[in-house]
PyMOL commands that place a pseudoatom at each C-alpha (Angstrom):
pseudoatom trace, name=CA, resn=MET, resi=1, chain=A, elem=C, hetatm=0, pos=[-120.701, -6.366, -166.836]
pseudoatom trace, name=CA, resn=THR, resi=2, chain=A, elem=C, hetatm=0, pos=[-122.461, -3.109, -166.051]
pseudoatom trace, name=CA, resn=ARG, resi=3, chain=A, elem=C, hetatm=0, pos=[-125.364, -2.861, -163.656]
pseudoatom trace, name=CA, resn=ILE, resi=4, chain=A, elem=C, hetatm=0, pos=[-128.886, -2.395, -164.955]
pseudoatom trace, name=CA, resn=TYR, resi=5, chain=A, elem=C, hetatm=0, pos=[-129.522, 0.456, -162.540]
pseudoatom trace, name=CA, resn=THR, resi=6, chain=A, elem=C, hetatm=0, pos=[-127.705, 3.755, -162.893]
pseudoatom trace, name=CA, resn=ARG, resi=7, chain=A, elem=C, hetatm=0, pos=[-129.551, 5.912, -160.355]
pseudoatom trace, name=CA, resn=THR, resi=8, chain=A, elem=C, hetatm=0, pos=[-129.473, 8.789, -162.878]
pseudoatom trace, name=CA, resn=GLY, resi=9, chain=A, elem=C, hetatm=0, pos=[-133.255, 8.721, -163.212]
pseudoatom trace, name=CA, resn=ASP, resi=10, chain=A, elem=C, hetatm=0, pos=[-134.031, 8.818, -159.519]
pseudoatom trace, name=CA, resn=GLY, resi=11, chain=A, elem=C, hetatm=0, pos=[-134.904, 12.515, -159.716]
pseudoatom trace, name=CA, resn=GLY, resi=12, chain=A, elem=C, hetatm=0, pos=[-137.541, 12.013, -162.407]
pseudoatom trace, name=CA, resn=GLU, resi=13, chain=A, elem=C, hetatm=0, pos=[-135.382, 12.740, -165.457]
pseudoatom trace, name=CA, resn=THR, resi=14, chain=A, elem=C, hetatm=0, pos=[-134.022, 10.524, -168.204]
pseudoatom trace, name=CA, resn=SER, resi=15, chain=A, elem=C, hetatm=0, pos=[-131.386, 10.842, -170.918]
pseudoatom trace, name=CA, resn=LEU, resi=16, chain=A, elem=C, hetatm=0, pos=[-132.237, 11.032, -174.594]
pseudoatom trace, name=CA, resn=PHE, resi=17, chain=A, elem=C, hetatm=0, pos=[-130.166, 9.388, -177.299]
pseudoatom trace, name=CA, resn=GLY, resi=18, chain=A, elem=C, hetatm=0, pos=[-127.663, 11.889, -178.648]
pseudoatom trace, name=CA, resn=GLY, resi=19, chain=A, elem=C, hetatm=0, pos=[-127.593, 13.863, -175.394]
pseudoatom trace, name=CA, resn=GLY, resi=20, chain=A, elem=C, hetatm=0, pos=[-129.867, 15.937, -173.269]
pseudoatom trace, name=CA, resn=ARG, resi=21, chain=A, elem=C, hetatm=0, pos=[-132.058, 15.136, -170.304]
pseudoatom trace, name=CA, resn=VAL, resi=22, chain=A, elem=C, hetatm=0, pos=[-135.803, 15.561, -169.974]
pseudoatom trace, name=CA, resn=SER, resi=23, chain=A, elem=C, hetatm=0, pos=[-138.485, 14.866, -167.412]
pseudoatom trace, name=CA, resn=LYS, resi=24, chain=A, elem=C, hetatm=0, pos=[-139.830, 11.330, -167.508]
pseudoatom trace, name=CA, resn=ASP, resi=25, chain=A, elem=C, hetatm=0, pos=[-143.280, 12.775, -168.223]
pseudoatom trace, name=CA, resn=ASP, resi=26, chain=A, elem=C, hetatm=0, pos=[-142.038, 14.602, -171.341]
pseudoatom trace, name=CA, resn=LEU, resi=27, chain=A, elem=C, hetatm=0, pos=[-144.140, 14.033, -174.476]
pseudoatom trace, name=CA, resn=ARG, resi=28, chain=A, elem=C, hetatm=0, pos=[-141.169, 12.448, -176.244]
pseudoatom trace, name=CA, resn=VAL, resi=29, chain=A, elem=C, hetatm=0, pos=[-140.653, 9.943, -173.413]
pseudoatom trace, name=CA, resn=SER, resi=30, chain=A, elem=C, hetatm=0, pos=[-144.390, 9.152, -173.368]
pseudoatom trace, name=CA, resn=ALA, resi=31, chain=A, elem=C, hetatm=0, pos=[-144.346, 8.564, -177.124]
pseudoatom trace, name=CA, resn=TYR, resi=32, chain=A, elem=C, hetatm=0, pos=[-141.390, 6.196, -177.163]
pseudoatom trace, name=CA, resn=GLY, resi=33, chain=A, elem=C, hetatm=0, pos=[-142.641, 4.588, -173.951]
pseudoatom trace, name=CA, resn=SER, resi=34, chain=A, elem=C, hetatm=0, pos=[-145.902, 3.679, -175.682]
pseudoatom trace, name=CA, resn=VAL, resi=35, chain=A, elem=C, hetatm=0, pos=[-143.946, 2.303, -178.640]
pseudoatom trace, name=CA, resn=ASP, resi=36, chain=A, elem=C, hetatm=0, pos=[-141.957, 0.183, -176.164]
pseudoatom trace, name=CA, resn=GLU, resi=37, chain=A, elem=C, hetatm=0, pos=[-145.211, -0.974, -174.552]
pseudoatom trace, name=CA, resn=LEU, resi=38, chain=A, elem=C, hetatm=0, pos=[-146.563, -1.891, -177.990]
pseudoatom trace, name=CA, resn=ASN, resi=39, chain=A, elem=C, hetatm=0, pos=[-143.436, -3.946, -178.628]
pseudoatom trace, name=CA, resn=ALA, resi=40, chain=A, elem=C, hetatm=0, pos=[-143.970, -5.787, -175.322]
pseudoatom trace, name=CA, resn=VAL, resi=41, chain=A, elem=C, hetatm=0, pos=[-147.632, -6.419, -176.146]
pseudoatom trace, name=CA, resn=LEU, resi=42, chain=A, elem=C, hetatm=0, pos=[-146.576, -7.875, -179.500]
pseudoatom trace, name=CA, resn=GLY, resi=43, chain=A, elem=C, hetatm=0, pos=[-144.167, -10.167, -177.632]
pseudoatom trace, name=CA, resn=LEU, resi=44, chain=A, elem=C, hetatm=0, pos=[-147.032, -11.280, -175.413]
pseudoatom trace, name=CA, resn=ALA, resi=45, chain=A, elem=C, hetatm=0, pos=[-149.236, -11.813, -178.474]
pseudoatom trace, name=CA, resn=ARG, resi=46, chain=A, elem=C, hetatm=0, pos=[-146.536, -13.968, -180.052]
pseudoatom trace, name=CA, resn=ALA, resi=47, chain=A, elem=C, hetatm=0, pos=[-146.403, -16.080, -176.882]
pseudoatom trace, name=CA, resn=THR, resi=48, chain=A, elem=C, hetatm=0, pos=[-150.096, -17.047, -177.298]
pseudoatom trace, name=CA, resn=GLY, resi=49, chain=A, elem=C, hetatm=0, pos=[-149.253, -19.520, -180.047]
pseudoatom trace, name=CA, resn=MET, resi=50, chain=A, elem=C, hetatm=0, pos=[-149.680, -17.267, -183.053]
pseudoatom trace, name=CA, resn=PRO, resi=51, chain=A, elem=C, hetatm=0, pos=[-150.011, -18.912, -186.491]
pseudoatom trace, name=CA, resn=GLN, resi=52, chain=A, elem=C, hetatm=0, pos=[-146.503, -19.113, -187.981]
pseudoatom trace, name=CA, resn=GLU, resi=53, chain=A, elem=C, hetatm=0, pos=[-147.192, -16.767, -190.905]
pseudoatom trace, name=CA, resn=ILE, resi=54, chain=A, elem=C, hetatm=0, pos=[-148.482, -14.077, -188.542]
pseudoatom trace, name=CA, resn=ASP, resi=55, chain=A, elem=C, hetatm=0, pos=[-145.717, -14.684, -186.016]
pseudoatom trace, name=CA, resn=GLY, resi=56, chain=A, elem=C, hetatm=0, pos=[-143.065, -13.955, -188.655]
pseudoatom trace, name=CA, resn=VAL, resi=57, chain=A, elem=C, hetatm=0, pos=[-144.719, -10.627, -189.434]
pseudoatom trace, name=CA, resn=LEU, resi=58, chain=A, elem=C, hetatm=0, pos=[-144.896, -9.749, -185.728]
pseudoatom trace, name=CA, resn=GLU, resi=59, chain=A, elem=C, hetatm=0, pos=[-141.221, -10.545, -185.187]
pseudoatom trace, name=CA, resn=ARG, resi=60, chain=A, elem=C, hetatm=0, pos=[-140.278, -8.188, -188.030]
pseudoatom trace, name=CA, resn=LEU, resi=61, chain=A, elem=C, hetatm=0, pos=[-142.560, -5.521, -186.554]
pseudoatom trace, name=CA, resn=GLN, resi=62, chain=A, elem=C, hetatm=0, pos=[-140.889, -5.846, -183.156]
pseudoatom trace, name=CA, resn=HIS, resi=63, chain=A, elem=C, hetatm=0, pos=[-137.496, -5.075, -184.704]
pseudoatom trace, name=CA, resn=GLN, resi=64, chain=A, elem=C, hetatm=0, pos=[-138.960, -2.124, -186.580]
pseudoatom trace, name=CA, resn=LEU, resi=65, chain=A, elem=C, hetatm=0, pos=[-140.611, -0.799, -183.417]
pseudoatom trace, name=CA, resn=PHE, resi=66, chain=A, elem=C, hetatm=0, pos=[-137.236, -0.820, -181.701]
pseudoatom trace, name=CA, resn=ASP, resi=67, chain=A, elem=C, hetatm=0, pos=[-135.921, 1.337, -184.562]
pseudoatom trace, name=CA, resn=LEU, resi=68, chain=A, elem=C, hetatm=0, pos=[-138.935, 3.626, -184.286]
pseudoatom trace, name=CA, resn=GLY, resi=69, chain=A, elem=C, hetatm=0, pos=[-138.472, 4.006, -180.529]
pseudoatom trace, name=CA, resn=ALA, resi=70, chain=A, elem=C, hetatm=0, pos=[-134.825, 4.898, -181.053]
pseudoatom trace, name=CA, resn=GLU, resi=71, chain=A, elem=C, hetatm=0, pos=[-135.844, 7.518, -183.607]
pseudoatom trace, name=CA, resn=LEU, resi=72, chain=A, elem=C, hetatm=0, pos=[-138.313, 9.039, -181.139]
pseudoatom trace, name=CA, resn=ALA, resi=73, chain=A, elem=C, hetatm=0, pos=[-135.670, 8.991, -178.389]
pseudoatom trace, name=CA, resn=THR, resi=74, chain=A, elem=C, hetatm=0, pos=[-133.311, 10.999, -180.603]
pseudoatom trace, name=CA, resn=PRO, resi=75, chain=A, elem=C, hetatm=0, pos=[-134.495, 14.591, -180.809]
pseudoatom trace, name=CA, resn=ASP, resi=76, chain=A, elem=C, hetatm=0, pos=[-131.129, 15.841, -182.014]
pseudoatom trace, name=CA, resn=ALA, resi=77, chain=A, elem=C, hetatm=0, pos=[-131.178, 16.205, -185.806]
pseudoatom trace, name=CA, resn=ALA, resi=78, chain=A, elem=C, hetatm=0, pos=[-127.367, 16.045, -185.893]
pseudoatom trace, name=CA, resn=SER, resi=79, chain=A, elem=C, hetatm=0, pos=[-127.382, 12.592, -184.240]
pseudoatom trace, name=CA, resn=ARG, resi=80, chain=A, elem=C, hetatm=0, pos=[-130.003, 11.380, -186.693]
pseudoatom trace, name=CA, resn=ALA, resi=81, chain=A, elem=C, hetatm=0, pos=[-128.108, 12.863, -189.640]
pseudoatom trace, name=CA, resn=ALA, resi=82, chain=A, elem=C, hetatm=0, pos=[-124.855, 11.253, -188.475]
pseudoatom trace, name=CA, resn=GLY, resi=83, chain=A, elem=C, hetatm=0, pos=[-126.511, 7.861, -188.917]
pseudoatom trace, name=CA, resn=HIS, resi=84, chain=A, elem=C, hetatm=0, pos=[-126.718, 6.995, -185.235]
pseudoatom trace, name=CA, resn=VAL, resi=85, chain=A, elem=C, hetatm=0, pos=[-130.426, 6.357, -185.772]
pseudoatom trace, name=CA, resn=MET, resi=86, chain=A, elem=C, hetatm=0, pos=[-132.022, 5.580, -189.099]
pseudoatom trace, name=CA, resn=PRO, resi=87, chain=A, elem=C, hetatm=0, pos=[-135.271, 7.468, -189.747]
pseudoatom trace, name=CA, resn=THR, resi=88, chain=A, elem=C, hetatm=0, pos=[-138.355, 5.427, -190.590]
pseudoatom trace, name=CA, resn=PRO, resi=89, chain=A, elem=C, hetatm=0, pos=[-138.331, 5.152, -194.393]
pseudoatom trace, name=CA, resn=ALA, resi=90, chain=A, elem=C, hetatm=0, pos=[-141.398, 5.478, -196.640]
pseudoatom trace, name=CA, resn=GLU, resi=91, chain=A, elem=C, hetatm=0, pos=[-140.735, 1.913, -197.846]
pseudoatom trace, name=CA, resn=ARG, resi=92, chain=A, elem=C, hetatm=0, pos=[-141.761, 0.579, -194.442]
pseudoatom trace, name=CA, resn=VAL, resi=93, chain=A, elem=C, hetatm=0, pos=[-145.163, 2.230, -194.751]
pseudoatom trace, name=CA, resn=ALA, resi=94, chain=A, elem=C, hetatm=0, pos=[-145.584, 0.697, -198.208]
pseudoatom trace, name=CA, resn=ALA, resi=95, chain=A, elem=C, hetatm=0, pos=[-144.547, -2.710, -196.833]
pseudoatom trace, name=CA, resn=LEU, resi=96, chain=A, elem=C, hetatm=0, pos=[-147.206, -2.488, -194.122]
pseudoatom trace, name=CA, resn=GLU, resi=97, chain=A, elem=C, hetatm=0, pos=[-149.802, -1.671, -196.775]
pseudoatom trace, name=CA, resn=GLY, resi=98, chain=A, elem=C, hetatm=0, pos=[-148.661, -4.719, -198.737]
pseudoatom trace, name=CA, resn=GLU, resi=99, chain=A, elem=C, hetatm=0, pos=[-149.090, -6.933, -195.673]
pseudoatom trace, name=CA, resn=ILE, resi=100, chain=A, elem=C, hetatm=0, pos=[-152.545, -5.480, -195.015]
pseudoatom trace, name=CA, resn=ASP, resi=101, chain=A, elem=C, hetatm=0, pos=[-153.579, -6.202, -198.602]
pseudoatom trace, name=CA, resn=ARG, resi=102, chain=A, elem=C, hetatm=0, pos=[-152.099, -9.729, -198.514]
pseudoatom trace, name=CA, resn=PHE, resi=103, chain=A, elem=C, hetatm=0, pos=[-153.893, -10.782, -195.329]
pseudoatom trace, name=CA, resn=GLU, resi=104, chain=A, elem=C, hetatm=0, pos=[-157.114, -8.930, -196.118]
pseudoatom trace, name=CA, resn=ALA, resi=105, chain=A, elem=C, hetatm=0, pos=[-157.398, -10.847, -199.418]
pseudoatom trace, name=CA, resn=LEU, resi=106, chain=A, elem=C, hetatm=0, pos=[-157.750, -14.042, -197.352]
pseudoatom trace, name=CA, resn=LEU, resi=107, chain=A, elem=C, hetatm=0, pos=[-160.572, -12.675, -195.191]
pseudoatom trace, name=CA, resn=PRO, resi=108, chain=A, elem=C, hetatm=0, pos=[-164.276, -12.254, -195.815]
pseudoatom trace, name=CA, resn=PRO, resi=109, chain=A, elem=C, hetatm=0, pos=[-165.272, -8.636, -196.407]
pseudoatom trace, name=CA, resn=LEU, resi=110, chain=A, elem=C, hetatm=0, pos=[-166.295, -6.648, -193.359]
pseudoatom trace, name=CA, resn=ARG, resi=111, chain=A, elem=C, hetatm=0, pos=[-170.035, -6.124, -193.101]
pseudoatom trace, name=CA, resn=GLU, resi=112, chain=A, elem=C, hetatm=0, pos=[-170.223, -5.418, -189.367]
pseudoatom trace, name=CA, resn=PHE, resi=113, chain=A, elem=C, hetatm=0, pos=[-168.075, -3.852, -186.677]
pseudoatom trace, name=CA, resn=VAL, resi=114, chain=A, elem=C, hetatm=0, pos=[-165.690, -6.331, -185.076]
pseudoatom trace, name=CA, resn=LEU, resi=115, chain=A, elem=C, hetatm=0, pos=[-165.275, -6.548, -181.308]
pseudoatom trace, name=CA, resn=PRO, resi=116, chain=A, elem=C, hetatm=0, pos=[-161.898, -7.425, -179.812]
pseudoatom trace, name=CA, resn=GLY, resi=117, chain=A, elem=C, hetatm=0, pos=[-161.897, -11.135, -179.084]
pseudoatom trace, name=CA, resn=GLY, resi=118, chain=A, elem=C, hetatm=0, pos=[-162.139, -14.572, -180.545]
pseudoatom trace, name=CA, resn=THR, resi=119, chain=A, elem=C, hetatm=0, pos=[-158.999, -16.568, -179.942]
pseudoatom trace, name=CA, resn=PRO, resi=120, chain=A, elem=C, hetatm=0, pos=[-156.378, -15.532, -177.371]
pseudoatom trace, name=CA, resn=ALA, resi=121, chain=A, elem=C, hetatm=0, pos=[-154.059, -14.644, -180.271]
pseudoatom trace, name=CA, resn=ALA, resi=122, chain=A, elem=C, hetatm=0, pos=[-156.676, -12.395, -181.895]
pseudoatom trace, name=CA, resn=ALA, resi=123, chain=A, elem=C, hetatm=0, pos=[-157.560, -10.754, -178.578]
pseudoatom trace, name=CA, resn=ALA, resi=124, chain=A, elem=C, hetatm=0, pos=[-153.855, -10.037, -177.963]
pseudoatom trace, name=CA, resn=LEU, resi=125, chain=A, elem=C, hetatm=0, pos=[-153.540, -8.477, -181.427]
pseudoatom trace, name=CA, resn=HIS, resi=126, chain=A, elem=C, hetatm=0, pos=[-156.587, -6.298, -180.784]
pseudoatom trace, name=CA, resn=HIS, resi=127, chain=A, elem=C, hetatm=0, pos=[-154.922, -5.194, -177.535]
pseudoatom trace, name=CA, resn=ALA, resi=128, chain=A, elem=C, hetatm=0, pos=[-151.762, -4.367, -179.494]
pseudoatom trace, name=CA, resn=ARG, resi=129, chain=A, elem=C, hetatm=0, pos=[-153.874, -2.353, -181.951]
pseudoatom trace, name=CA, resn=THR, resi=130, chain=A, elem=C, hetatm=0, pos=[-155.230, -0.178, -179.140]
pseudoatom trace, name=CA, resn=VAL, resi=131, chain=A, elem=C, hetatm=0, pos=[-151.727, 0.428, -177.781]
pseudoatom trace, name=CA, resn=ALA, resi=132, chain=A, elem=C, hetatm=0, pos=[-150.624, 1.376, -181.314]
pseudoatom trace, name=CA, resn=ARG, resi=133, chain=A, elem=C, hetatm=0, pos=[-153.456, 3.915, -181.491]
pseudoatom trace, name=CA, resn=ARG, resi=134, chain=A, elem=C, hetatm=0, pos=[-152.387, 5.424, -178.153]
pseudoatom trace, name=CA, resn=ALA, resi=135, chain=A, elem=C, hetatm=0, pos=[-148.785, 5.617, -179.350]
pseudoatom trace, name=CA, resn=GLU, resi=136, chain=A, elem=C, hetatm=0, pos=[-150.041, 7.347, -182.483]
pseudoatom trace, name=CA, resn=ARG, resi=137, chain=A, elem=C, hetatm=0, pos=[-151.945, 9.940, -180.418]
pseudoatom trace, name=CA, resn=GLU, resi=138, chain=A, elem=C, hetatm=0, pos=[-148.840, 10.618, -178.333]
pseudoatom trace, name=CA, resn=ILE, resi=139, chain=A, elem=C, hetatm=0, pos=[-146.672, 10.994, -181.424]
pseudoatom trace, name=CA, resn=VAL, resi=140, chain=A, elem=C, hetatm=0, pos=[-149.228, 13.444, -182.861]
pseudoatom trace, name=CA, resn=ARG, resi=141, chain=A, elem=C, hetatm=0, pos=[-149.014, 15.473, -179.627]
pseudoatom trace, name=CA, resn=LEU, resi=142, chain=A, elem=C, hetatm=0, pos=[-145.218, 15.450, -179.857]
pseudoatom trace, name=CA, resn=ALA, resi=143, chain=A, elem=C, hetatm=0, pos=[-145.338, 16.463, -183.538]
pseudoatom trace, name=CA, resn=GLY, resi=144, chain=A, elem=C, hetatm=0, pos=[-147.433, 19.466, -182.546]
pseudoatom trace, name=CA, resn=ARG, resi=145, chain=A, elem=C, hetatm=0, pos=[-144.547, 20.675, -180.408]
pseudoatom trace, name=CA, resn=GLU, resi=146, chain=A, elem=C, hetatm=0, pos=[-141.395, 19.377, -182.115]
pseudoatom trace, name=CA, resn=PRO, resi=147, chain=A, elem=C, hetatm=0, pos=[-140.421, 18.139, -185.565]
pseudoatom trace, name=CA, resn=VAL, resi=148, chain=A, elem=C, hetatm=0, pos=[-141.245, 14.451, -186.091]
pseudoatom trace, name=CA, resn=ASN, resi=149, chain=A, elem=C, hetatm=0, pos=[-140.549, 12.423, -189.206]
pseudoatom trace, name=CA, resn=PRO, resi=150, chain=A, elem=C, hetatm=0, pos=[-143.934, 12.268, -191.009]
pseudoatom trace, name=CA, resn=GLU, resi=151, chain=A, elem=C, hetatm=0, pos=[-143.173, 8.707, -192.183]
pseudoatom trace, name=CA, resn=LEU, resi=152, chain=A, elem=C, hetatm=0, pos=[-142.983, 7.640, -188.555]
pseudoatom trace, name=CA, resn=LEU, resi=153, chain=A, elem=C, hetatm=0, pos=[-146.533, 8.842, -187.954]
pseudoatom trace, name=CA, resn=LYS, resi=154, chain=A, elem=C, hetatm=0, pos=[-147.778, 7.160, -191.137]
pseudoatom trace, name=CA, resn=TYR, resi=155, chain=A, elem=C, hetatm=0, pos=[-146.056, 3.946, -190.066]
pseudoatom trace, name=CA, resn=VAL, resi=156, chain=A, elem=C, hetatm=0, pos=[-147.827, 3.808, -186.701]
pseudoatom trace, name=CA, resn=ASN, resi=157, chain=A, elem=C, hetatm=0, pos=[-151.161, 4.602, -188.353]
pseudoatom trace, name=CA, resn=ARG, resi=158, chain=A, elem=C, hetatm=0, pos=[-150.768, 1.715, -190.849]
pseudoatom trace, name=CA, resn=LEU, resi=159, chain=A, elem=C, hetatm=0, pos=[-149.443, -0.560, -188.126]
pseudoatom trace, name=CA, resn=SER, resi=160, chain=A, elem=C, hetatm=0, pos=[-152.681, -0.314, -186.163]
pseudoatom trace, name=CA, resn=ASP, resi=161, chain=A, elem=C, hetatm=0, pos=[-154.597, -1.180, -189.354]
pseudoatom trace, name=CA, resn=LEU, resi=162, chain=A, elem=C, hetatm=0, pos=[-152.335, -4.180, -189.927]
pseudoatom trace, name=CA, resn=LEU, resi=163, chain=A, elem=C, hetatm=0, pos=[-152.840, -5.376, -186.354]
pseudoatom trace, name=CA, resn=PHE, resi=164, chain=A, elem=C, hetatm=0, pos=[-156.612, -5.258, -186.862]
pseudoatom trace, name=CA, resn=VAL, resi=165, chain=A, elem=C, hetatm=0, pos=[-156.314, -7.348, -190.034]
pseudoatom trace, name=CA, resn=LEU, resi=166, chain=A, elem=C, hetatm=0, pos=[-153.899, -9.773, -188.335]
pseudoatom trace, name=CA, resn=ALA, resi=167, chain=A, elem=C, hetatm=0, pos=[-156.361, -10.226, -185.453]
pseudoatom trace, name=CA, resn=ARG, resi=168, chain=A, elem=C, hetatm=0, pos=[-159.028, -11.203, -187.963]
pseudoatom trace, name=CA, resn=ALA, resi=169, chain=A, elem=C, hetatm=0, pos=[-156.537, -13.494, -189.729]
pseudoatom trace, name=CA, resn=ALA, resi=170, chain=A, elem=C, hetatm=0, pos=[-155.645, -15.180, -186.416]
pseudoatom trace, name=CA, resn=ASN, resi=171, chain=A, elem=C, hetatm=0, pos=[-159.319, -15.931, -185.794]
pseudoatom trace, name=CA, resn=ARG, resi=172, chain=A, elem=C, hetatm=0, pos=[-159.730, -17.220, -189.329]
pseudoatom trace, name=CA, resn=ALA, resi=173, chain=A, elem=C, hetatm=0, pos=[-156.639, -19.455, -189.058]
pseudoatom trace, name=CA, resn=SER, resi=174, chain=A, elem=C, hetatm=0, pos=[-158.156, -21.025, -185.935]
pseudoatom trace, name=CA, resn=GLY, resi=175, chain=A, elem=C, hetatm=0, pos=[-161.547, -21.534, -187.562]
pseudoatom trace, name=CA, resn=ARG, resi=176, chain=A, elem=C, hetatm=0, pos=[-163.209, -18.951, -185.314]
pseudoatom trace, name=CA, resn=PRO, resi=177, chain=A, elem=C, hetatm=0, pos=[-165.409, -16.216, -186.728]
pseudoatom trace, name=CA, resn=ASP, resi=178, chain=A, elem=C, hetatm=0, pos=[-164.826, -12.615, -185.733]
pseudoatom trace, name=CA, resn=VAL, resi=179, chain=A, elem=C, hetatm=0, pos=[-166.867, -11.423, -182.775]
pseudoatom trace, name=CA, resn=THR, resi=180, chain=A, elem=C, hetatm=0, pos=[-169.239, -8.866, -184.220]
pseudoatom trace, name=CA, resn=TRP, resi=181, chain=A, elem=C, hetatm=0, pos=[-170.922, -5.983, -182.485]
pseudoatom trace, name=CA, resn=ILE, resi=182, chain=A, elem=C, hetatm=0, pos=[-174.626, -6.156, -181.777]
pseudoatom trace, name=CA, resn=ALA, resi=183, chain=A, elem=C, hetatm=0, pos=[-176.091, -2.796, -180.766]
pseudoatom trace, name=CA, resn=SER, resi=184, chain=A, elem=C, hetatm=0, pos=[-177.471, -2.723, -177.233]
pseudoatom trace, name=CA, resn=ARG, resi=185, chain=A, elem=C, hetatm=0, pos=[-181.172, -2.271, -176.979]
for i in range(1, 185): cmd.bond("trace and resi %d" % i, "trace and resi %d" % (i + 1))
show_as sticks, trace
zoom trace
């Protein structure tokens, strides 16, 4: 069995999939690091006792986020083209939209802004949504400097929308209303 530590990153650099080394503060590393963080936050959300229907969706998303992180960690077009990493397909974006529509149909229409909170499961999903938005911003920054699959960016955008809807669905499944914003006076 190999050791978990390699000592190759001790100087502040890391290896990318398909070759090459970059600084650990590189935009690409930040982008896939935030995707990894999002995956961990989804794992934490699942550990709160998520309703089974939502938990199944989150498990599927965790697998897809691993794929997305691998795509971001592979700047080399030749490695991607050789099939070492599958690019995020448009069908995944459409699937997220289908999930949003399915869960949203079960919820009352929004008439007010919703604050993060309610049940622990909903609060965890709202946290995941904010991490998804940060990952999206970092991917946008990366796309301004290097080519990024546009479907990947669309995916992360829809994912944050889905997480918002799932947070509302988690509250609803527990019989808790959404926490709505009341303007400060």
